[in-house]
N, C-alpha and C positions, 0 to 999 in steps of 0.2 A: 370911246376914247381913241384919239389918233396916236400915231407912232411916237411923236415927241412926248406926249403925256404918259404913254406906257413906259418909255425909257426913264422919265422923271420919277414915275411911281416906283419902278424897280430900283432905281438909285436910292430913293428915300427909304424903301423897305430894307435894303441891304445895310444902309447906315444905321437905321433904327435897330436892326438885329445886332450890329456890332456894339451898340450902346447898351443893349439890354441882355443879350445872350452871354452865357459864360462859355469860354473856350473849352473845348474837349481836352482833357489832360492827355498828353502823349504817352504812349506805351513804349517801354524799352524794346528795341529791336536790334538785330545785328545782320550784317551782310558780309559775305566772303568773296573776295576777288581772287580767283585762282589764275596764276600767271604761268604760261608755258614759254620758256625762253628758247633761243635758238632760231635759226632761219633768218629771214630779212628783218623781222621785228618781233617783240614779245606779243603773245596772243593771250586773250582772256576768255573765260567761259561765260557766255551770256545766254539768256533765254527770253522768250516772250510770255508775258503774263496772260493767262486765259481771259477771254472776253467776259466771263462770268464774274471775275474779281471786282469787288467794289472799290478797291484801292489800286489805282494805276492800271486799269484794264488795257490789254493790247500794247503795253509798253515793254520795251526791251530793258532788262535789268540783270543784275547779278543775283545768284541764289542767296536767300536769306529769309528772315521772318522774325516774329516776336519771341521774346524770352519766355520760356516755360518754367514752371516752378521746379521741375526736375533738374534744370540746368544749374541751379544754385546748390545742389546736393552732391555734385560730382567733384571729387578732388583728384585731378590728374597727376601722374608722377612728374610731369614737366610743367612748371608754372610759367606764367607770362614773363617775358623779359622785363627786368626791373624798370626800364624806361617806359615801356608800354603800360605797365601797371601804374606807374606814377601819373602818366597822362590820362589814363582812363579814370583814375580816382579823383580827377578834378570835379567830377559830377556824381560820384557814387562811392560805395565802400569796396574794399578789395574783394569781398565775396561776390558782390554784384558785378564787378569788373570781370571776374572769371566766368560768371554766368553769361555775360554778354559774349565773350569769346567762344564759350562752349555752344551757345545758341547758334553762332555763325557756322560752326562745324556740323552740328546736328541738322540744322535746316538745309545745309548743302547736301548732306547725305539723303535727307528725305526727298529733296527736289531733283537731285541728279543721280543718286545712287553711288556717288563717289565718296570714299572713306579717307578722311584726312587724319593721319596718326601714324602709329608704329606698333608692330607686334610686341607684346609685353607680357611677362609672366610675373605676378598673376594679373589677369584681366580684371578691370574694375567691375564692380557690381552696382546695380541700380534697380530700385523698385519702379522707376519710371518706365512705362511701356515704350515711350519714345526712345529712351536710351537703351532699353533692353534689346531693341532691334539692331541698333548700331553695334553694341558690344558683343552680340552673338558671333561676330566675325573675328573675335579674339584680337581686336585692335583697340588700343587706348588712344583717345584724342591727345594731340600734342599742341600745347599752347605756346611754347617758347619760340616757335618759328613764325608766329603771327606778327605782322606789322600793323600798326594802327595808321590808316590813311586819312580818315576824315570822320566828322560827326555832323549830322544834320537833323534838325527838328522841323517837322511839317508845320507850315504856317497856321496860325489860329483860325478858328471858324471853319474848319474842315470837319466833315463827319467822322473821319478817321485820321488820327494823328500818331506819329511815331517819332521817338527819339532814337535815331539809328546811328550805330557805329559801323564804320566800314573798315574791315580788316583785309589784309593781303597775305597770301601764302604761295610759295613756289609749288608748281605741279609735281615736283619730285617727291613731295610728301604724300601724294596719293598712293594708297595701297591697292594693288591689283592692276588690272588692265585698264588703260585710259582709252575709251572709245570715242570716236568722233561724234557719236550721238548717244551719250550716256542715258540710261534709263532711270527715271525717278517716279515721283508721285503723279506726274501729269499736271502739276500746278504751273510748271514752266514748260512751254512748248518751244519747238524749233531750237533746241539746245545746240550750240555750236561754238567752236573756238574762232575768235575774230581778232585781227590785228588791232592794237591799241589805237593807232591813228585812224584806221577805217571805222572803228567802233564810234569814234567821236562824230562821224559824219552820217551815222545811221538815222533814218527817220524813226519817229515814234520812240524817241529817246527822252526820258525825263530830264529836265534841266539840271537837277542835282546829280544825276548819273553822269552827265556830260562834264560837270565841274569836277567830280571825283576822278574821271578818266584823265582830265588835264593834270590834276595833282599826281596821279599815278604815273603818267608819262614822264613828268619832271623827276619824280623819285627814281624811276628805273634808269633814266638817262644819267642822273648824277650818282647812282649807286648809293643812295642814302640808306642810313642805318635806322635802328629802332628809335633813336632819340630825335629824329627830325620831325618837326611839327607839321601838322596838316591843317586844312581848313575846317572851321566849325561854323556851319551855316544855320542861322536861326533868325527870328523876327523880334524886333524891339520897337515898341510904340508904332506898330503897323508897318515898319520899314525893314527890308532885309538887311541883315548884318553878317559880315564875314569876319570872324576872329580866328585865333589859332588854338589848336589843341595838341 
């Protein structure tokens, strides 16, 4: 079989797969963009996914991950801003909306070692070992300071798909010392703070991350509040669609 025949065969196989295969259902996930203001421009915390990851290996991303069952059982003292809750509930229940926001905070702690919240008495309790590690620092997660920046669903016919919500929080809500190289689980390598404009020009940056950075830059420049809509990137009839959330 020559090169043209191989390409034709691959094209046919791919299209036959799309006709017969059922797309993988996306899993709920959440990402947290931590912004440090001051200086020449705002900076965001980013890291490089390890080469061993099956999803976006070697790509520079924000901390985050999929929602865990324990995220839906936490009831923090400060709830989501009403406008953020309203926008999140376009695709889920209020309980799931909180779970998404809490997953963003928990995953950030696991991957970077940074705790987003405030000292509070009494500290929340949880049977989840993932949350038990976070709460041992006597810090309760704080949801009211989170902004919803964007939502994105991985295109169909990928081995792994996620329905991800991108949140933003000011670095002033980090409890404890903010190191230039925070220590976490090792899932994110080369953690560092990078200027928003510089981040957009980084190599090995996923397309969706670049789009979210653009939306973030506009929001920071305009001083937008919790009620400002952001992009919702997904696929419809095989074509990319950008709506608002």
